[in-house]
DRENDO-1510 file (C-alpha; in Angstrom, 1 decimal, always signed):
<recs>
REC; n; res; u; v; w
REC; 1; MET; -74.1; +3.6; -9.6 .
REC; 2; ALA; -75.8; +0.3; -10.1 .
REC; 3; ARG; -74.0; -2.9; -9.1 .
REC; 4; LEU; -73.7; -6.0; -11.2 .
REC; 5; LYS; -76.6; -8.4; -10.8 .
REC; 6; THR; -75.4; -11.9; -10.0 .
REC; 7; VAL; -76.9; -15.3; -9.2 .
REC; 8; TYR; -75.6; -18.6; -8.0 .
REC; 9; ARG; -76.2; -21.2; -10.7 .
REC; 10; CYS; -75.6; -25.0; -10.5 .
REC; 11; GLN; -73.1; -26.2; -13.1 .
REC; 12; GLN; -74.9; -29.5; -13.3 .
REC; 13; CYS; -78.6; -28.8; -13.6 .
REC; 14; GLY; -78.7; -25.0; -14.1 .
REC; 15; HIS; -80.8; -24.3; -11.0 .
REC; 16; SER; -80.2; -20.7; -9.8 .
REC; 17; ALA; -80.4; -19.1; -6.4 .
REC; 18; ALA; -79.9; -15.7; -4.9 .
REC; 19; LYS; -77.5; -16.9; -2.2 .
REC; 20; PRO; -74.6; -19.4; -2.2 .
REC; 21; MET; -75.5; -22.9; -1.2 .
REC; 22; GLY; -73.4; -25.9; -0.5 .
REC; 23; GLN; -75.9; -28.4; -2.0 .
REC; 24; CYS; -78.0; -27.7; -5.1 .
REC; 25; PRO; -81.7; -27.9; -4.3 .
REC; 26; GLY; -82.4; -29.0; -7.9 .
REC; 27; CYS; -80.1; -32.0; -8.3 .
REC; 28; ALA; -78.7; -32.5; -4.8 .
REC; 29; GLU; -75.1; -32.2; -6.0 .
REC; 30; TRP; -72.6; -30.6; -3.6 .
REC; 31; ASN; -70.3; -27.6; -4.4 .
REC; 32; THR; -71.7; -26.9; -7.8 .
REC; 33; MET; -73.3; -23.5; -7.2 .
REC; 34; VAL; -71.2; -20.9; -9.0 .
REC; 35; GLU; -71.6; -17.1; -9.0 .
REC; 36; GLU; -72.5; -15.8; -12.4 .
REC; 37; VAL; -73.2; -12.3; -13.8 .
REC; 38; VAL; -76.7; -12.0; -15.4 .
REC; 39; GLU; -76.6; -8.2; -16.0 .
REC; 40; ALA; -73.7; -5.8; -16.6 .
REC; 41; ARG; -73.5; -2.2; -17.4 .
REC; 42; PRO; -70.8; -1.2; -20.0 .
REC; 43; GLU; -69.4; +1.8; -18.0 .
REC; 44; ALA; -65.8; +2.8; -18.7 .
REC; 45; LEU; -62.8; +2.0; -16.6 .
REC; 46; LEU; -62.3; +5.6; -15.3 .
REC; 47; GLU; -65.8; +5.7; -14.0 .
REC; 48; THR; -65.2; +2.5; -12.1 .
REC; 49; VAL; -62.0; +3.8; -10.5 .
REC; 50; ALA; -63.6; +7.1; -9.7 .
REC; 51; ALA; -66.5; +5.4; -8.0 .
REC; 52; GLY; -64.1; +3.5; -5.7 .
REC; 53; GLY; -64.1; +0.2; -7.5 .
REC; 54; ARG; -67.9; +0.0; -8.0 .
REC; 55; GLY; -69.8; -0.4; -11.2 .
REC; 56; SER; -69.0; -2.3; -14.3 .
REC; 57; LEU; -65.6; -2.2; -15.9 .
REC; 58; THR; -64.3; -1.7; -19.4 .
REC; 59; SER; -65.8; -3.0; -22.6 .
REC; 60; PHE; -64.9; -2.9; -26.2 .
REC; 61; SER; -66.8; -3.0; -29.5 .
REC; 62; SER; -66.2; -2.7; -33.2 .
REC; 63; ALA; -68.1; -1.3; -36.1 .
REC; 64; VAL; -69.5; -3.5; -38.8 .
REC; 65; VAL; -67.0; -3.9; -41.6 .
REC; 66; ALA; -67.2; -5.8; -44.9 .
REC; 67; LEU; -64.8; -8.7; -45.1 .
REC; 68; LYS; -63.2; -7.4; -48.3 .
REC; 69; ASP; -62.4; -4.1; -46.6 .
REC; 70; VAL; -60.5; -5.7; -43.7 .
REC; 71; GLY; -56.7; -5.3; -44.0 .
REC; 72; GLN; -54.7; -8.4; -44.3 .
REC; 73; ASP; -51.5; -7.0; -42.7 .
REC; 74; CYS; -52.9; -6.2; -39.3 .
REC; 75; GLU; -50.9; -8.9; -37.4 .
REC; 76; LYS; -47.5; -7.4; -36.6 .
REC; 77; ARG; -45.6; -9.9; -34.5 .
REC; 78; THR; -43.0; -9.0; -32.0 .
REC; 79; ALA; -40.4; -11.6; -31.0 .
REC; 80; VAL; -39.8; -12.1; -27.3 .
REC; 81; GLY; -36.1; -13.1; -27.7 .
REC; 82; ILE; -36.5; -16.6; -26.3 .
REC; 83; GLY; -36.3; -18.9; -29.2 .
REC; 84; GLU; -38.4; -21.8; -27.8 .
REC; 85; PHE; -41.1; -19.4; -26.6 .
REC; 86; ASP; -41.2; -17.5; -29.9 .
REC; 87; ARG; -41.4; -20.7; -32.0 .
REC; 88; LEU; -44.2; -22.0; -29.8 .
REC; 89; LEU; -46.2; -18.8; -30.3 .
REC; 90; GLY; -45.8; -18.9; -34.1 .
REC; 91; GLY; -43.0; -16.3; -34.4 .
REC; 92; GLY; -43.9; -13.8; -31.7 .
REC; 93; LEU; -46.7; -11.9; -30.0 .
REC; 94; VAL; -49.6; -10.0; -31.6 .
REC; 95; PRO; -51.0; -6.7; -30.2 .
REC; 96; GLY; -54.1; -7.4; -28.1 .
REC; 97; GLN; -53.2; -11.1; -27.7 .
REC; 98; VAL; -54.3; -12.7; -24.4 .
REC; 99; VAL; -52.1; -15.7; -23.4 .
REC; 100; LEU; -53.0; -18.1; -20.6 .
REC; 101; LEU; -50.0; -19.9; -19.1 .
REC; 102; ALA; -51.1; -22.8; -16.9 .
REC; 103; GLY; -49.5; -25.5; -14.9 .
REC; 104; PRO; -49.1; -27.0; -11.5 .
REC; 105; PRO; -47.6; -24.8; -8.7 .
REC; 106; GLY; -43.8; -24.6; -8.6 .
REC; 107; ILE; -43.3; -25.7; -12.2 .
REC; 108; GLY; -41.7; -22.4; -13.3 .
REC; 109; LYS; -44.5; -20.2; -14.6 .
REC; 110; SER; -43.5; -17.1; -12.7 .
REC; 111; THR; -39.8; -17.6; -13.5 .
REC; 112; LEU; -40.6; -17.9; -17.3 .
REC; 113; MET; -42.9; -14.8; -17.2 .
REC; 114; LEU; -40.3; -12.7; -15.4 .
REC; 115; GLN; -37.7; -13.7; -18.0 .
REC; 116; VAL; -40.2; -12.8; -20.8 .
REC; 117; ALA; -41.0; -9.5; -19.0 .
REC; 118; ALA; -37.3; -8.6; -18.8 .
REC; 119; LYS; -36.8; -9.2; -22.5 .
REC; 120; LEU; -39.8; -7.2; -23.6 .
REC; 121; ALA; -39.3; -4.3; -21.1 .
REC; 122; GLN; -36.0; -3.4; -22.8 .
REC; 123; LYS; -38.0; -1.8; -25.6 .
REC; 124; GLU; -41.5; -1.0; -24.3 .
REC; 125; PRO; -43.2; -0.3; -20.9 .
REC; 126; PHE; -44.2; -3.6; -19.2 .
REC; 127; LEU; -46.4; -4.1; -16.1 .
REC; 128; TYR; -45.9; -7.1; -13.9 .
REC; 129; CYS; -48.9; -7.6; -11.5 .
REC; 130; SER; -48.2; -10.0; -8.6 .
REC; 131; GLY; -51.1; -11.2; -6.5 .
REC; 132; GLU; -49.1; -13.9; -4.7 .
REC; 133; GLU; -45.8; -12.3; -3.9 .
REC; 134; SER; -44.6; -9.0; -2.6 .
REC; 135; LEU; -42.5; -6.6; -4.6 .
REC; 136; ARG; -39.4; -7.6; -2.7 .
REC; 137; GLN; -39.9; -11.2; -3.6 .
REC; 138; VAL; -40.3; -10.4; -7.3 .
REC; 139; SER; -37.3; -8.1; -7.2 .
REC; 140; GLY; -35.2; -10.7; -5.3 .
REC; 141; ARG; -36.0; -13.4; -8.0 .
REC; 142; ALA; -35.1; -11.0; -10.7 .
REC; 143; LYS; -31.7; -10.3; -9.1 .
REC; 144; ARG; -31.1; -14.1; -8.6 .
REC; 145; LEU; -31.8; -14.6; -12.3 .
REC; 146; GLY; -29.6; -11.7; -13.3 .
REC; 147; LEU; -32.5; -9.8; -15.0 .
REC; 148; ALA; -32.7; -6.0; -15.3 .
REC; 149; ALA; -35.0; -3.8; -17.4 .
REC; 150; GLU; -35.6; -0.1; -17.0 .
REC; 151; LYS; -39.1; -0.1; -18.4 .
REC; 152; LEU; -40.4; -2.9; -16.2 .
REC; 153; SER; -42.9; -1.8; -13.6 .
REC; 154; LEU; -44.1; -3.9; -10.7 .
REC; 155; ILE; -47.4; -3.8; -8.7 .
REC; 156; SER; -48.6; -6.1; -5.9 .
REC; 157; GLU; -52.4; -6.0; -6.0 .
REC; 158; THR; -55.4; -8.3; -6.1 .
REC; 159; SER; -58.2; -5.9; -6.8 .
REC; 160; LEU; -59.2; -5.9; -10.5 .
REC; 161; ALA; -60.2; -2.3; -10.4 .
REC; 162; LYS; -56.8; -1.1; -9.1 .
REC; 163; ILE; -55.0; -3.3; -11.6 .
REC; 164; LEU; -57.0; -1.8; -14.5 .
REC; 165; ALA; -56.3; +1.7; -13.1 .
REC; 166; ALA; -52.6; +0.9; -13.0 .
REC; 167; MET; -52.8; -0.2; -16.7 .
REC; 168; GLU; -54.5; +3.1; -17.5 .
REC; 169; GLN; -51.7; +5.0; -15.7 .
REC; 170; VAL; -48.6; +3.1; -17.0 .
REC; 171; LYS; -50.1; +2.4; -20.5 .
REC; 172; PRO; -47.9; -0.7; -20.8 .
REC; 173; TRP; -47.3; -2.6; -24.0 .
REC; 174; ALA; -47.8; -5.9; -22.2 .
REC; 175; VAL; -49.0; -7.0; -18.8 .
REC; 176; VAL; -48.5; -10.2; -16.6 .
REC; 177; LEU; -51.0; -11.1; -14.0 .
REC; 178; ASP; -49.6; -13.7; -11.6 .
REC; 179; SER; -52.0; -15.3; -10.9 .
REC; 180; VAL; -55.6; -15.0; -12.1 .
REC; 181; GLN; -56.8; -17.0; -9.1 .
REC; 182; THR; -55.8; -14.3; -6.7 .
REC; 183; VAL; -57.7; -11.4; -8.4 .
REC; 184; SER; -61.1; -10.4; -7.2 .
REC; 185; HIS; -63.8; -8.5; -9.0 .
REC; 186; PRO; -65.1; -5.6; -6.8 .
REC; 187; GLN; -68.7; -6.4; -7.4 .
REC; 188; LEU; -68.7; -10.2; -6.9 .
REC; 189; THR; -69.2; -11.6; -3.4 .
REC; 190; SER; -67.6; -14.9; -4.0 .
REC; 191; SER; -64.0; -15.5; -2.8 .
REC; 192; PRO; -61.0; -15.1; -5.1 .
REC; 193; GLY; -60.2; -18.2; -7.1 .
REC; 194; SER; -63.8; -19.3; -7.5 .
REC; 195; VAL; -65.2; -20.1; -10.9 .
REC; 196; GLY; -67.2; -16.9; -11.1 .
REC; 197; GLN; -64.4; -14.6; -10.0 .
REC; 198; VAL; -61.9; -16.2; -12.4 .
REC; 199; ARG; -64.2; -16.0; -15.3 .
REC; 200; GLU; -65.4; -12.4; -14.8 .
REC; 201; CYS; -61.9; -11.1; -14.0 .
REC; 202; ALA; -60.5; -12.7; -17.1 .
REC; 203; ALA; -63.3; -11.4; -19.2 .
REC; 204; GLU; -62.7; -7.8; -18.1 .
REC; 205; LEU; -58.9; -8.2; -18.8 .
REC; 206; VAL; -59.7; -9.5; -22.3 .
REC; 207; ARG; -61.9; -6.4; -22.9 .
REC; 208; ALA; -59.1; -4.1; -21.7 .
REC; 209; ALA; -56.5; -5.9; -23.8 .
REC; 210; LYS; -58.6; -5.7; -27.0 .
REC; 211; ALA; -59.5; -2.1; -26.5 .
REC; 212; ARG; -55.9; -1.0; -26.0 .
REC; 213; ASP; -54.0; -3.5; -28.1 .
REC; 214; THR; -52.2; -4.6; -24.9 .
REC; 215; ILE; -50.8; -8.1; -24.6 .
REC; 216; VAL; -51.9; -9.8; -21.4 .
REC; 217; PHE; -50.4; -12.9; -19.9 .
REC; 218; LEU; -52.6; -14.7; -17.4 .
REC; 219; LEU; -51.0; -17.2; -15.1 .
REC; 220; GLY; -53.1; -20.0; -13.6 .
REC; 221; HIS; -52.6; -23.0; -11.3 .
REC; 222; VAL; -54.3; -26.3; -12.0 .
REC; 223; THR; -54.6; -29.4; -9.9 .
REC; 224; LYS; -53.5; -32.8; -11.2 .
REC; 225; ASP; -56.8; -33.4; -12.9 .
REC; 226; GLY; -57.1; -29.8; -14.1 .
REC; 227; SER; -60.3; -29.2; -12.2 .
REC; 228; LEU; -61.8; -26.5; -10.0 .
REC; 229; ALA; -61.5; -22.8; -10.9 .
REC; 230; GLY; -58.3; -23.3; -12.9 .
REC; 231; PRO; -57.6; -22.4; -16.6 .
REC; 232; LYS; -60.2; -24.9; -17.8 .
REC; 233; VAL; -62.9; -22.2; -17.5 .
REC; 234; LEU; -60.8; -19.7; -19.4 .
REC; 235; GLU; -59.7; -21.6; -22.5 .
REC; 236; HIS; -62.6; -20.4; -24.6 .
REC; 237; ILE; -62.0; -16.7; -23.6 .
REC; 238; VAL; -58.3; -16.2; -24.3 .
REC; 239; ASP; -56.4; -16.3; -27.6 .
REC; 240; THR; -53.6; -18.7; -26.6 .
REC; 241; VAL; -53.4; -21.5; -24.0 .
REC; 242; LEU; -50.0; -22.8; -23.0 .
REC; 243; TYR; -49.5; -25.7; -20.6 .
REC; 244; PHE; -46.4; -26.7; -18.7 .
REC; 245; ASP; -45.9; -30.4; -18.7 .
REC; 246; ALA; -43.4; -32.0; -16.4 .
REC; 247; GLU; -43.1; -34.5; -13.5 .
REC; 248; GLN; -43.0; -32.9; -10.1 .
REC; 249; HIS; -39.3; -33.3; -9.5 .
REC; 250; ASP; -38.1; -33.4; -13.1 .
REC; 251; PHE; -35.7; -30.8; -14.4 .
REC; 252; LEU; -37.2; -30.8; -17.9 .
REC; 253; ARG; -40.1; -28.5; -18.6 .
REC; 254; VAL; -42.2; -29.0; -21.8 .
REC; 255; LEU; -44.4; -26.1; -22.8 .
REC; 256; ARG; -47.2; -27.1; -25.2 .
REC; 257; ALA; -49.7; -24.9; -27.0 .
REC; 258; GLN; -53.2; -26.4; -26.7 .
REC; 259; LYS; -54.9; -23.4; -28.4 .
REC; 260; ASN; -53.4; -20.6; -30.5 .
REC; 261; ARG; -55.5; -18.3; -32.7 .
REC; 262; PHE; -52.3; -16.7; -34.1 .
REC; 263; GLY; -50.1; -19.7; -34.7 .
REC; 264; PRO; -49.7; -23.5; -34.7 .
REC; 265; THR; -50.8; -25.8; -31.8 .
REC; 266; ASP; -48.6; -28.8; -32.6 .
REC; 267; GLU; -45.3; -27.2; -31.4 .
REC; 268; ALA; -43.6; -27.7; -28.1 .
REC; 269; GLY; -41.0; -25.7; -26.3 .
REC; 270; LEU; -38.3; -27.4; -24.2 .
REC; 271; PHE; -36.8; -25.8; -21.2 .
REC; 272; GLU; -34.4; -26.9; -18.5 .
REC; 273; MET; -34.7; -25.6; -15.0 .
REC; 274; THR; -31.4; -24.3; -13.7 .
REC; 275; GLU; -30.2; -22.0; -10.9 .
REC; 276; GLY; -30.3; -19.2; -13.4 .
REC; 277; GLY; -33.9; -19.8; -14.4 .
REC; 278; LEU; -35.4; -21.6; -17.3 .
REC; 279; LYS; -32.9; -22.3; -20.0 .
REC; 280; GLU; -34.2; -23.2; -23.5 .
REC; 281; VAL; -33.1; -26.6; -24.9 .
REC; 282; SER; -32.4; -25.8; -28.6 .
REC; 283; ASP; -30.6; -29.0; -29.4 .
REC; 284; ALA; -33.1; -31.6; -28.3 .
REC; 285; ALA; -31.5; -34.4; -30.2 .
REC; 286; SER; -28.3; -34.5; -28.2 .
REC; 287; PHE; -30.1; -33.4; -25.0 .
REC; 288; PHE; -31.9; -36.7; -24.4 .
REC; 289; LEU; -28.9; -38.9; -25.5 .
REC; 290; ALA; -25.9; -37.1; -24.0 .
REC; 291; GLU; -25.9; -38.8; -20.6 .
REC; 292; LEU; -26.7; -42.2; -22.0 .
REC; 293; GLY; -23.9; -42.5; -24.4 .
REC; 294; ARG; -23.9; -44.9; -27.4 .
REC; 295; ARG; -23.5; -48.2; -25.6 .
REC; 296; ALA; -25.5; -51.1; -27.0 .
REC; 297; GLN; -27.6; -52.8; -24.3 .
REC; 298; PRO; -30.5; -55.2; -24.4 .
REC; 299; GLY; -33.8; -53.3; -23.9 .
REC; 300; ARG; -32.5; -50.1; -25.4 .
REC; 301; ALA; -33.5; -48.6; -28.8 .
REC; 302; VAL; -33.5; -45.1; -30.2 .
REC; 303; GLY; -36.3; -43.6; -32.2 .
REC; 304; VAL; -37.1; -40.2; -33.7 .
REC; 305; ALA; -40.3; -38.5; -32.6 .
REC; 306; LEU; -41.8; -35.4; -34.1 .
REC; 307; GLU; -43.0; -32.6; -31.8 .
REC; 308; GLY; -44.6; -30.0; -34.1 .
REC; 309; SER; -42.0; -29.4; -36.8 .
REC; 310; ARG; -39.0; -30.5; -34.7 .
REC; 311; PRO; -37.6; -34.1; -34.8 .
REC; 312; ILE; -36.4; -35.3; -31.4 .
REC; 313; LEU; -34.2; -38.3; -30.8 .
REC; 314; VAL; -35.7; -40.3; -28.0 .
REC; 315; GLU; -34.4; -43.4; -26.2 .
REC; 316; THR; -36.9; -46.1; -25.5 .
REC; 317; GLN; -36.1; -48.5; -22.7 .
REC; 318; ALA; -37.8; -51.8; -21.9 .
REC; 319; LEU; -37.4; -54.3; -19.1 .
REC; 320; VAL; -39.0; -57.8; -19.4 .
REC; 321; THR; -38.6; -60.1; -16.4 .
REC; 322; PRO; -40.2; -63.4; -15.3 .
REC; 323; THR; -43.1; -63.2; -12.9 .
REC; 324; ARG; -44.5; -65.8; -10.4 .
REC; 325; TYR; -47.9; -64.1; -10.3 .
REC; 326; PRO; -50.8; -65.4; -12.5 .
REC; 327; LEU; -51.3; -62.0; -14.1 .
REC; 328; PRO; -48.2; -60.3; -15.5 .
REC; 329; ARG; -47.8; -56.6; -15.0 .
REC; 330; ARG; -47.8; -54.1; -17.9 .
REC; 331; MET; -46.5; -50.6; -17.3 .
REC; 332; ALA; -45.6; -47.7; -19.6 .
REC; 333; THR; -44.0; -44.3; -18.8 .
REC; 334; GLY; -44.0; -41.6; -21.4 .
REC; 335; LEU; -46.0; -43.8; -23.9 .
REC; 336; ASP; -49.7; -44.6; -24.0 .
REC; 337; LEU; -50.3; -47.8; -22.1 .
REC; 338; ASN; -53.1; -49.0; -24.4 .
REC; 339; ARG; -50.8; -48.5; -27.4 .
REC; 340; VAL; -48.1; -50.5; -25.6 .
REC; 341; LEU; -50.5; -53.3; -24.9 .
REC; 342; VAL; -51.4; -53.5; -28.6 .
REC; 343; LEU; -47.7; -53.6; -29.6 .
REC; 344; LEU; -47.1; -56.4; -27.1 .
REC; 345; ALA; -49.9; -58.5; -28.5 .
REC; 346; SER; -48.7; -57.9; -32.0 .
REC; 347; MET; -45.2; -59.1; -31.1 .
REC; 348; GLU; -46.6; -62.2; -29.5 .
REC; 349; ARG; -48.6; -63.0; -32.6 .
REC; 350; HIS; -46.1; -62.2; -35.4 .
REC; 351; ILE; -42.6; -62.8; -34.1 .
REC; 352; GLY; -43.4; -65.5; -31.5 .
REC; 353; LEU; -42.5; -63.5; -28.4 .
REC; 354; HIS; -43.7; -65.3; -25.3 .
REC; 355; LEU; -44.8; -62.7; -22.7 .
REC; 356; GLU; -47.6; -64.6; -20.9 .
REC; 357; ASP; -45.4; -65.3; -17.9 .
REC; 358; ARG; -43.3; -62.1; -17.9 .
REC; 359; ASP; -43.7; -58.6; -16.6 .
REC; 360; ALA; -43.1; -55.9; -19.2 .
REC; 361; PHE; -42.1; -52.3; -18.5 .
REC; 362; VAL; -41.6; -49.7; -21.2 .
REC; 363; SER; -40.4; -46.1; -20.7 .
REC; 364; LEU; -39.1; -43.1; -22.6 .
REC; 365; ALA; -35.9; -41.7; -21.1 .
REC; 366; GLY; -35.6; -38.1; -20.2 .
REC; 367; GLY; -39.2; -37.6; -18.8 .
REC; 368; LEU; -40.9; -37.1; -22.1 .
REC; 369; ARG; -44.5; -38.0; -22.8 .
REC; 370; LEU; -45.1; -38.5; -26.5 .
REC; 371; LYS; -47.9; -40.0; -28.6 .
REC; 372; ASP; -46.0; -40.2; -31.9 .
REC; 373; PRO; -46.7; -43.6; -33.6 .
REC; 374; ALA; -43.2; -43.5; -35.2 .
REC; 375; LEU; -41.8; -44.7; -31.9 .
REC; 376; ASP; -43.7; -48.0; -32.2 .
REC; 377; LEU; -40.8; -49.8; -33.9 .
REC; 378; ALA; -38.3; -48.7; -31.3 .
REC; 379; ALA; -40.6; -49.8; -28.5 .
REC; 380; CYS; -41.1; -53.2; -30.1 .
REC; 381; LEU; -37.4; -54.0; -30.6 .
REC; 382; ALA; -36.5; -52.7; -27.2 .
REC; 383; VAL; -39.0; -55.2; -25.7 .
REC; 384; ALA; -37.8; -58.0; -28.0 .
REC; 385; GLY; -34.2; -57.2; -27.1 .
REC; 386; SER; -34.9; -57.4; -23.4 .
REC; 387; THR; -36.8; -60.6; -23.8 .
REC; 388; ARG; -34.2; -62.4; -25.9 .
REC; 389; ASP; -31.2; -60.7; -24.2 .
REC; 390; GLN; -30.1; -59.2; -27.5 .
REC; 391; ALA; -29.0; -55.6; -28.1 .
REC; 392; VAL; -29.9; -53.2; -31.0 .
REC; 393; PRO; -26.7; -51.8; -32.5 .
REC; 394; ALA; -25.7; -48.6; -30.9 .
REC; 395; ASP; -25.4; -46.8; -34.2 .
REC; 396; MET; -28.9; -47.8; -35.4 .
REC; 397; VAL; -32.1; -45.7; -35.2 .
REC; 398; LEU; -35.6; -47.1; -35.6 .
REC; 399; ILE; -38.5; -45.3; -37.2 .
REC; 400; GLY; -41.9; -46.8; -38.0 .
REC; 401; GLU; -45.5; -47.3; -37.0 .
REC; 402; VAL; -46.5; -50.9; -36.1 .
REC; 403; GLY; -50.0; -52.1; -37.0 .
REC; 404; LEU; -52.1; -55.0; -35.6 .
REC; 405; LEU; -51.0; -57.3; -38.4 .
REC; 406; GLY; -47.3; -56.7; -37.6 .
REC; 407; GLU; -46.7; -54.4; -40.7 .
REC; 408; VAL; -44.4; -51.4; -40.4 .
REC; 409; GLY; -46.2; -48.4; -41.8 .
REC; 410; ARG; -44.9; -45.1; -43.1 .
REC; 411; VAL; -44.7; -42.0; -40.9 .
REC; 412; PRO; -44.9; -38.3; -41.8 .
REC; 413; ARG; -41.7; -36.3; -42.5 .
REC; 414; LEU; -39.5; -39.4; -42.6 .
REC; 415; GLU; -36.7; -37.6; -44.4 .
REC; 416; SER; -36.4; -34.9; -41.8 .
REC; 417; ARG; -36.3; -37.5; -39.0 .
REC; 418; LEU; -33.5; -39.4; -40.8 .
REC; 419; LYS; -31.5; -36.2; -41.4 .
REC; 420; GLU; -31.7; -35.5; -37.6 .
REC; 421; ALA; -30.4; -39.0; -36.8 .
REC; 422; ALA; -27.5; -38.6; -39.3 .
REC; 423; LYS; -26.7; -35.3; -37.7 .
REC; 424; ALA; -26.5; -36.9; -34.3 .
REC; 425; GLY; -24.0; -39.5; -35.6 .
REC; 426; PHE; -26.1; -42.5; -36.3 .
REC; 427; THR; -25.0; -44.5; -39.3 .
REC; 428; ARG; -27.8; -47.1; -39.8 .
REC; 429; ALA; -31.6; -46.7; -39.8 .
REC; 430; LEU; -34.6; -49.0; -40.0 .
REC; 431; ALA; -37.5; -47.3; -41.8 .
REC; 432; PRO; -40.8; -48.4; -43.4 .
REC; 433; ALA; -40.1; -50.0; -46.8 .
REC; 434; ARG; -42.8; -48.1; -48.5 .
REC; 435; GLY; -41.3; -44.8; -47.5 .
REC; 436; ALA; -37.6; -45.6; -47.6 .
REC; 437; LYS; -37.6; -46.5; -51.3 .
REC; 438; ASP; -38.6; -42.9; -52.3 .
REC; 439; LEU; -36.0; -41.2; -50.1 .
REC; 440; PRO; -32.9; -39.5; -51.5 .
REC; 441; LYS; -29.6; -40.6; -50.2 .
REC; 442; ILE; -28.6; -39.1; -46.8 .
REC; 443; LEU; -24.9; -38.6; -46.3 .
REC; 444; GLY; -23.4; -41.0; -43.7 .
REC; 445; LEU; -26.7; -42.9; -43.1 .
REC; 446; SER; -27.5; -46.4; -44.5 .
REC; 447; ILE; -31.2; -46.9; -44.6 .
REC; 448; VAL; -32.8; -50.3; -44.6 .
REC; 449; GLY; -36.5; -50.6; -45.5 .
REC; 450; VAL; -38.5; -53.2; -43.5 .
REC; 451; ALA; -42.0; -54.3; -44.2 .
REC; 452; ASP; -43.0; -56.0; -41.0 .
REC; 453; LEU; -41.8; -56.8; -37.5 .
REC; 454; ARG; -40.2; -60.1; -38.5 .
REC; 455; ALA; -38.0; -58.3; -41.0 .
REC; 456; ALA; -37.1; -55.5; -38.5 .
REC; 457; ALA; -36.1; -58.0; -35.8 .
REC; 458; SER; -34.0; -59.9; -38.3 .
REC; 459; ALA; -32.2; -56.7; -39.5 .
REC; 460; ALA; -31.6; -55.4; -35.9 .
REC; 461; PHE; -30.6; -58.7; -34.2 .
REC; 462; GLY; -29.1; -60.6; -37.2 .
REC; 463; GLY; -31.9; -63.2; -37.2 .
REC; 464; GLU; -35.2; -64.0; -35.8 .
</recs>
């Protein structure tokens, strides 16, 4: 049986060679030669396994069908049973869906997938393929997490042909591959984890998933800059891309959808790493404020951000201190630094805040990283409070986008944000004047509309 025909192609200039080279002869760049398949035969999986892992693997195709004849009720979702995960996926999993779960090593990808596998294996056969750990290690983790499922099958294998053969034998409803960097295609000579191996192995698994309507979870490791043979080369192949976002030693895990063909991409799932595994954070409002209390303190202000359809109460902290250096420092944690610099300039211009000889540090408590402009007003008044040694009232929440001219602009879904603040116990709110006048009354919450930074500072501190 004929083997796949491959070449090594430079990812910078496109120069191809029959053998691997450290330096490209075409552009003189180093480590850019990647193995690629230029010819492939569409033999079936069973032929491949019977040939001892040689030959091409599975493929799928579909007949030409008119758009009007395609059924509209073909997407039958199945809920996993983990609320944060289901909401992130858009309600559940779709048959044939290929999900890429990426993140730095040790962040909790294997833990989450084992919890998902235990949930789904209670109803349908599930295959967990581990290329990094032995079966004893996987079983030991399941026992520590208190997971048990009769229909969950395990296999420790790195050969793609044997993994596909196991799928043909078990006929699972869903498969987890942990991780895609450890799997090798039997007909590629490059090492596992290279760009060519990762891309071709993922392509074969996608074909198998679509042909059998099997859900496939691919786990992938990425470096800090998301480079090398990580999930970046797979994002256009799979249906859904989920990224874990967290600091290295932070207990909070934020799972974001960067691509989803079957659901929204603006949602985020919140998980807390505990001894019993990843625990979903369903009440995000109280989660980020529980340890901080309601004590009024200069440099502290609470805003309401929107993650997808969920409003989250977030504390913004600011520290402004005198400096003896000619260039004051500006740092931001959790917020975009360029955005913070714009806000600092706007405050200097419109409310007379003198920061030319002071260091300014702005941070979001709880390890969150958000880009919602509705947090601008909270960040501004936290900086102003730290500079003037004045505190924003503890029962006040601040919502609004601040522009270059110092105006406080309206934000989307203002009513839902204010209702979440009222539910958390806040009694006063500063909101954009243009949006506040159209809002219905919210029980227990007094809403003050402000048009600019000067009016907001006066309402929060009792004067300019």
